[in-house]
N, C-alpha and C positions, 0 to 999 in steps of 0.2 A: 473387481475384475481379476481373473486368474492370471498367474504368472505367464502362462502360455500366450493368452490374448494380449497382455501388457507388452510382451516382447515383440509380438507381431505388429502391434500398433506403433511401437517405438520405431520400427524399421520402415513402416509404410506411410506414416503420417507426414504430410507436407512433401518436401522433396524426397524422392525415393532413395532408399539406402542411407549411408552414413557419411559419404565424402563428396567433395566437389573440387574442381580446379579453379583457383582464383588468380587473376593476373596480378603481377607485382609491379608492372609498369603501366602508366596511363595509356588509354586508347580511346580518347574522346574526340580527337580532331583528325583531319586529313594528315596533318603533320605527324601526329602520333602514329597513325597507321603506316606512314611511309618509313618510319623508323622500326616499328615492330615487325613489319614484313617488307616486301619489296618496295623500293630498292635498297633501303638502309640496312636490312638484315644481311646483305652480301658482305659487309665489312667484317663483322665478327666471323663469318664463315671463312673468309680468306685468312684472317688472323689465326684461326684454329688450324687451318691447313698448314700454315707455316710453323706453328708451335702448338702441338696437341694439348699441352698443359693449359693453354689459354681457354680450353673448354670449361675449366673451373672458374675462370674469370668472367666469361661472357654467357654462360648457361647455368642452369640449375643443377647440373650433374653433381656438384660437390655436396649438395644437401638432399639428394634424391636416392631413395632405397627402393629396390624391387622386392616385394613380398611374393615369393614364388611357391606355388603349391599345385599338387595334382589331386588333392582331396582324398587320398587313400588312408589317412589316419586323422580324421577330423575330431578334435577334442577327444571325448571318450565314446564317440558315436561310431567309429570305424570308418570303413570305406564308403563315403557318400558320393564320391566323384567330384570332379573339378568344379562344376557349376554350383552344386549344393554347398561347397566349401567357401564360396565367394563371400557370404556375410562375415565369416570369420576373418578372412583376409582384409576386408574393408575395416573391420574392427581393429585389426592390427595397425592399419594405417592411422586410425583415430588415436590410438595409444602413442604411436611414434610422434604424432604432431602435438598431442596434449602434453606429453611429459618431456620431450626433447626438441620440439619445433623442427622435426625432420619430416620432409615431404615423402609421400609414398605413392607408387603405382602398384596396385595389386594385380598379379598376373596368374591366372588359373590355366594350367596346361592340361589339355584333355588327352593324357597319355599315361600309361603305367610302365612305359619303357624307360628305364633310368638313363639310357644313352641319349634318348630324345630330349629329356629334361636337361641333361648336361649340355647338349648342343644348343638348345634354346637360350640358356643362361650365358653361354660363351658369346653367342651372337648379340646379346643385349649389353655386353660390357661397355660399349661407347655411350650408352644412355645413362647408366647409373653410377653412383659413387659406392654402392655396396649392394650385396644380395642377402636377403633374409629368407632362408628355406623354412617352410612351414607345413606341418601336417602331411608329411610324406612318410609312409610306413617303413619300418625296419624289415630286413637289413638293407633295402635299397638306399635308404637315406644316408647310410654310412658311406657307401660307394659313391653316391652323387657328390657328397660334400668333399670327400677325399680327392676326387678327380678335379672338381672345380678349384679347390685350393692349390692344386698343382699347376693348373693352366691359366688362372686368372690373376690379374694384378690389382684387383679391388677386393676388399674384405668380403668373405663368404662365411655365413654363420647360420647353423641349424639350431634355431632357438629351442625346439622341443628337446634337443639333447642338452645343449650347453646352458641355456637359460635356467632350466630347473636345477642343473648341477651347481651353478654358481650361487643361487639363492640358498639351496640346500646346504652347501658347504659353508657359507657364512653362518647359517644357523647352527651348524655342527660345531664350529669353532667356539661360538658363544655358549652353547650348551655344555661343552667340555670345560670351559672356563668356570661355569657355575658349579659343576660337579667336582672340579679339581682333578679330573682325569687327563692323562697325557695322550695325545693322538697316536703316538707310537706304541702305546700299550693296549689300546682298545681292540676288541673283536667286534666286527661289523658284519651284518647279514643284509644283503640286498635282495629283495623279493621283486622279481621282474627282470627281464633281459632285453627289453626294447631299447629305443633310442635314448630316452632320458636315464634309464637305469645304467646303461653302458657308460654314459658320460658322468653320472654321479659317482660311479665306482672309480673311474679313471681319475677324477679330480680329487676324490678322497685320498687315493694313493699318492697323488702329486703333493698333497698337503702333509703327508707323513704317515698315513695308515700303511702298515706292513702288508704286502700282498698275501702273505701266509695267514694273516689274521682276517681275511675277507672271504666270505662265501656268498656266491650268487645263486639264486634259485629262479626257476621258471615254472611253467605249468606242469612239467614232468618231475619237478623236485630239484634237488641240489645238482648244480653243474660241476661235475667232478671229472678228474682225469680218467680218460678211458671211456667215458660215456659216448654213445653213438647216436642214440635217438634224439631227434630234434636239435641237433648241433649245427653250428656254422662257424666260420673262422672268427667271427666277432665274439661269440660265446666262448670259444676255445681260449681266448685271452684270459678268461677268468676261471677256467677249470681248476678246481682245488684238489690238492692231495689230502683227502679227508674221508673218514669212514661214514660221515653223515650222508643220508640219502633223502631226508625229508626236511621241509621247512621247520617242523616242530623240533626235530633233533638239532638243527642248526641254531635255532633261537635260544636253546637252553644254555644259559650262562653268557649269552652275548651282551655287549654293552650298548650296541646301537642296532636299530632295526629300521631299514629304509624300505618303505612300501611304494612301489611304482607299478601297481598291478590292478587288483579289483577289490570291490567292496567285500568286506568280511574275511579277507585273507588272513588276518591276524586274530587269533582267539584269545580269550582271557587266560587260558592255560599257558599259552606262549609267553604272555606278558609276565605272568607269575613266575615263570622259570628263568627269566633274564637276570643279569647281574644287578647289584644294588645301583640305584639312581640311573635306571635305564633311559635311553634317549630313543624315542619312537617318532619317526617322521612318516605318517600315513598319508601319502600324497596322491592316492587315486582320486579321480574326479568323475562325477560330482560327489560320490560317496567314498569316504576313506576306508582303508583296510580295517580300521577299528576307530570308533569315535573316542574323543577325549573322555566323555562320561563313562564309557565302558572300561577304558584303561585305568582311570582314576578309581573306579569302583573296586578294582583288583588290588591296587597299591597306590600309596600317596606320594611316592618318590619319583614318579614319572615326569619327564619333560617331553611334551607333545608338540608336534607341528603337523598341520594338514594343508591341503590345497584350497581350503574353503575360507571365505571371508567372515563367516559367522563364528569362527573359533579363533582363539589367540594363535599367533605365530603362523600366519598364512604364507606358504611358499608360493609366491606369486611372481611369475616371470616378468611382469611389468617393472619390477625392481631392477631388471637387468638390461634387456635388449635396447630400450631407447637410449640409455645412458652409455652403453657400450658402443653403440654405433655413433653417438654424438662425439665421443672422444676419438674414435677411429677416423671419422670423416674429417674432423678438425685438424688432424695431422696428415690427412691423405694417406692413411695406412694402406699397405698392399695386402695385409692379412690381419686376422684376429687370431693371435697365437696363444699358446698355453700361458705364457707369462702375463699376457693381458687379462686372461680369464682369472688367474690367481690374484692379480691386482684388484679386480672387481670384488672378489671374495673378501679380501682383507679390508677394502674400503667399506663394504657393507657391514662387516662384522664390527669394525671400529665405530661406525656411525650409530649402531644400535646401542652402544655403551654410553653415548652422550645424552645429555638432557634433551628432552623432547619439547619443541616449542608449542605454544598455545595454539598456533594455527593448525597444527596436526590434530590436536585434541578436538578442536572445533569441527574439523572435517569428519570426525568419527563420533559425533554426538556428545562432545565434551568429555569423552572418556580419557582418563589420565593414563599415561604410559611411562614406565621407567624400566631400566634394564633389570631383568629377572626371568623367572621360569615362564612367565606369560608374555614376555617381550624380548625375544632374541633376534628378531629380524625387524628392520625399519618398515614403516608403513608406506604403501605406494604413494599416498598423497603428501608425503614429507618432501617439501621443496628442496631440502638439503641433499637428497640423493643425487640429483644432477651435479651439485657442486662438489661432491665427494667422488663419485664413480667416474664421471667423464674425465676429470683431470688425472685420475689414477690410470685409466686406460691410455690416455695420451702419453703420459710419462713412460709407461711400460712399452708402448710402441716405439718411443724415441730411444729408450734404453736398449731395445733389442734390434734396432736397425731397420724397422719396417715403416718408419715414418718418412714420407717424402717431403713434408713441410713441417719441420720441427717448430714447436712453440718456444719463443725466446724468453718470454716473461710469463711464468706460470701464474703468478699472483694476478697479473692483469687479465689473463685468460679466465681465471675464476670470476673476476669482476664482470667480464663480458657475459659469462654464462648467467650470472645473477641478473644482469640487466635484461637478458633474453626472456626472463620470467615475467617481465612487465615493465612499463615505463616508470612506474613508481619505484621499482628496484633501482633503475638507472639514476633517477633523480636523487633518491635517498643515498645511494652509494657516493654520489658526488658530495652530498651534505656531510655524510659520515667521514669521508676523506678530509674535508675541510675541518671538521671537529677534531680529528685525530692529529692534525698538524699543531694544535695548541689546546689540549684538553683543559676544560675549566671545571671548577667546583660547582656541582649541581646538588642542591639540598632537596631531599624528599621528605615532606612532613609526615607521610604515611609509611614510615620506615619499617613497620611490622607487617605490611601487606605482602602476601606471598609473591604476587606478580612484581611488585617493586623490588623485592629481594632478588628474584631471578633476573630481572632486568639489570640490576646493579652488578650482578656477576658478569653479564655480557659486556656491560660498559667498561668494567675493569679489564676483562680479558682482551677486549679488542682495542683498548686504549682510547675510547671515545670521550670519556668524561671521568671526573673524580667524584664519585657519589658520596654524599653525606646523609646518613639516615637519622631521622629525628623520631624519638619514641621511647617507650619503656625498654631499657637496655636488656633486662633479663628476658623479656618477651621476644625481642628481636633475636637475641642469641639462641633462644630455644627454637624459634622458627627456622633459623639457619641450620641448626642441628637436625631438626626434623626433615628439612629439605636436602640435607647432606651437601650444603654449600660451603665451600672453602673460601670464604669471603672476608678479606681484611680491608675494611673501610671504617672511617670514623663513625661512631655512634654517639649521638648527643641526646641525653635524657634530660628533658627540662626539669624533672623533679630533683635532679642532683647536680646539674651543671652550674659551674661558677658564673656562667654567662647569664643565667636566668634573671638575677636581680638587676644586672646592668641593662638587660633588654626591657625589664619592667619599668625602670626609671625612664628609659628612652621613649617607650610607648606613652607613658604619662606626660612627658614633655610635648610629644607630638599631638596628643588628644585631650589635654586637660581642659581646653576650652570648647570641647565637643562632647561633653557629658561623661567623661571617664574619670574615675577617682584613682588615687594611688593604689589602694587595696585591690580595686578591680583590675588594674594593670598587672599587678602581681599574680592574681588568680588566673587571668587570661594566659600569661606566659608560663605559669607553672603547671596548670592542669587543663584549662578550658580549650585552648586553640593552638595546636601544633603548627597550623598554617601561619598564625601571627608570629610564632617563634621562628619559623623558617624564613619568612619575609624579613624579619629583623636581622637574621644572619646575613641576608643579601644587603640590607640597608647599611649594616656596620662593616661590610667588606669581608666577612668571614666565609661567605659563599658568593659565587658569581651569578647564579641563576637559581630559580625555584621552579620545581615541576610537581604539581599536586592535583588533587581532585578525583583520584581513582575511587575513593570511598565517599565522596560528598557531592552535593549538587553544585553546579557551575558557579552560582553567586557566592557560595561559601568559600571559594578560593579567591575570587576576584575582590570581594569586599575587604578582607584583611590586607590584600596587596595594595589596594587603593589607600587604605587607612595608614599603612606604614610607608610605602614607597611613593605613592602618588603618581599621577600622570605627568608626562613631560611638560615642561614650562611652555605656555602659550597654546596648549591644546585644550579644546573644550570637552573632549571625551577620550575614552579608549575604544578600540575597535577590534573586531575579530576577522581573521582571514582563514580560508580553507584552500588547500591545494587539491584540485580534482584531476586525477591522472587517468587519461584514456590511452588506448593502445597507440594512437597516432598523435598524441599531443597532451600538453598539460595546461590547465587553466587555473587562475587564481581568482577566487570569489570573495567579495567583502561588501558590506559588513554582514556577516552571516550569524553572529551570536550575541552582540551587545546592544547597539543603539537601535531602539525601536522605531522612532520616527525622526531621522536625522534632519537637521537644517542644511541649507546649502553649504554653510561653513563646515559642518561636520562631514558632509559628503566629500568636500575638497580635502579635508584632513585624511579621510579614509583612503582616497586615491593616492595621495602623496606618500603616506605611510606604506601602503601596499606596494607601491613602486619601489620603495627603499628595500623592502623585504625580498622582493623578486630579484632586484639587482644584486642583493647579498648572495643569492644562489647562482650568480653568474648567468642570469637569463635577462635579456633585454625586455623591459616592460612595455607593452603596448596597451593603453588603457581605453576602455569604452565605458562611458557613463550612461547607464541604461535607463530607458523610459518606455512608455507606450507611444512616444512621439519620435519622429525622425527629423532632426534639424529644423524644428519650428513648425512641423506639419500640424500640430495641435496646440492651440493657445489655451493652456490650463495651468492652474497654480502648481500642480505636481510636476508637470513637464517643465515649467519655468524654473522651478527650484533646481532641477538637474542642470538646466541650461546655465543658471547662475553659478552652480558648482564648477562647471567646466571652465567658465571665465576665471574663477578664483584659482583653479589649478594652473591655468596658463599664465596668470599673473605671478604666482609664487614659485612656480617651477617651470619656467619656459623651455627648459631642455627636454621635458618629458613629451612623449608621443601620447596625446590624449585627445579624444573626440567625444562628441555627444551634443545634446541628448540624442540617443539613438536606440532603436529597437534591438532586441537581443539577436535576432537572426541577421540583421544588417551587420552587426559587430563581428560575426563569425563566419559568414558565408561570402567568399570572395566575389562571386558574381553580383551579389546585391551591393557590396561595398564599392564595386567599380562604377556604379551609377552616380556616386557622389565624388566627382573629380576634385572638389575643393578640400576633401577630407585629408587631414594629416595621416590618418590610418591608411596605408597603402596595402597592408597585409592584415589578415584577421587579428583581432585583439586577443591577448592572452590574460589580461587583467579585467575582470568584469565587476563594476561597482554598481550595486543595486540601490534603488531609491529609498528602500526601507527594509526593516528586518523581516517583515512578512515575506516579501519576494525573495530576499537572499536566503533565508532559512529554508523556505519551501523548495527553492531551486536546488540547493546543494543536496538536500535529502532525497529529492526525486532522482537527481543524476546518480547518486550513490546506489539507490535501490532499483531503479528502472533503467538507467542509462549505462550501467556497467562500469561506472567510474570508481576508481579507488580513491578514497579521501585521506588526506593527511592534515591534521589540525585538531582543534582550532589553534591558530597562531595568534597570540594576543599582541596587539600593536598599540604603541603610545604610552607604555609604562616607563617610569624613570629608569628602572633596571629590569633585566629580563625575568619575566614571570610567564609561565605557560600552564595551560589547564588541560588535564587529562579527562577523557570521557569515562563514565563508569563501566562501560563494556570493553574498554581497551585491553588488549592482550600484551604480553611481554614485548612482542615485535613492535607494537605501536608505541610503547613506553620508550623503547630504545630509540626509535625514530624521533620522537618528540624531545628526548634528552639531547640528541645530536643537534636538533634545531636550536634548542636552548643554548648549547655551547657556541654554535656559530653566531647566535644573537649576542652572546657575551663577548665574543671576539670583535664585535663591531659596535662598541658603545656609542 
């Protein structure tokens, strides 16, 4: 299928277009209807009449942005008109929602009269928390934004101008850092004099570029003092006192070349004539002024950025506007001022210099990113952009006096932003905070694994755990040097550790009547199994928990743990638990990884252990013991096994809310549950105990792959001391999460 047909199909298949309105309050009953509309809706109306700020309390105004356009400058396509620009404005709404959870109404105005656009936006102020101007041609866009900023008390932002400028400026700061050039010394040429070029030039000057070192060009050539042809008051701001009259002349010796013009505007000869280590941002879309291949063919010291996603260093506005509005809305800012834009620039520049998480690499085909000439701007799908830019915007708004609702606790605000990215973030933030209150020693048997090392860095920096790395000392230290990690943690090398012989003797004592010899114990500890060594550290109290399995199969971690630590007294088995996180709730599933065909006794153990783990997370467990039968509806040995397990749980832990045997939908659908008035479960279950490993393992994998659930686990239950198993595909984020769970586990022996 051609790209054209694919794009058309994307927009027309299923529900037409790209957006819809979804109610945030129930409207299922007559009572709901009476609250959503008449007569109940009168109450918030009267409250807002008395106190207009209550509109932010009782309506969606505080999270609603208008994307306003007249379609006179649609992408690189020109004046298509208001209606033809609507797909772009809907797309803008999708990006606002996807990246910052901001709701959008797209508003296409069928006029080219700037005063009519101004009037329309002013009349809409009661509806929206902010206005995003989009695809309005220059110079009208400048006048429209200026007038609206003067007359409105909500933030107004022309993204075509300022979004590009903010991302471009962040990239410029990092490019200068790499070249060692000072911003006050560079000479910069801006090719283009439209909305984005105007704003890029202004922001560069605000960052420290000397106005005398900047030359702007348009289709007529250099904009110089005294020029008459094609001039307006906005171009006049950048009229230079220079003998240069052409782009070619201006580029000669320049340090930086900004392209906001058309394909092919930069020639190889221009690139060749620039100063050493030139910085070239060719941002014309869809085709840049010069391609990276063409520029690098001329010289190898070029740092390039374009507007395209198929080249490194994409100047993409989505790195800006969602997060800028997020911060502005969250403090009810009356404007987006220059200080807020500069705050966004510095936040993005700083983020690009930090280590990039695996989740970002996965979003881009497992491509690795690190600060350098091919990575001077963060990637749009980096979830950290929200956590860096929105707080920076909010802080700048407060510092400059345009915030009507200042944030009192910025650290808590950042946590709230993180939680907004998904329920799993909220749950894990709670777990991480518990871990940070009393960090424990977590031993990693695969201490030379790159992901383990990077996770250890995060654990130390955030104060979540005290990592101990097991492995070849030289190999680990070399890996840390290769990854440029400044990591000061204990490294225990079994080949040289004074603990090795002690551990070998202890293993022999534990296993001498189970087929192991003294020499075999020594060989296992010294060379064969770092997992045995790590579990022995936990056994001897030299570590509080073990986390392993990133390079091995699941049984290869559990077996040494059982041999050294063993299961808790009185238990018949160990069990595996998964946390499955959906947008509207979290469920705990067990046993999903260990016991193939559990007895009623083992099912009862699973339920009680799962309840303990859930309670450890400050969540009240509500347990459903699952079957194909509902409360005796089927007389079958499999159903009777689950029924007996329920009886055992009630005998041993009468305080728990547990019911069964019951079908899965009965357990989670309130309407079905209401039919069983005798049930102790009055609200849907959040702990689901499966009758065997087949059903549990299949269910959690289907929920993860088809149900859109985020999975956290497996959490091993029933061990004498905390041991948890990583999955071979886990990334750094997963390892950090599991380490936090291990710490909390160790806090609750």
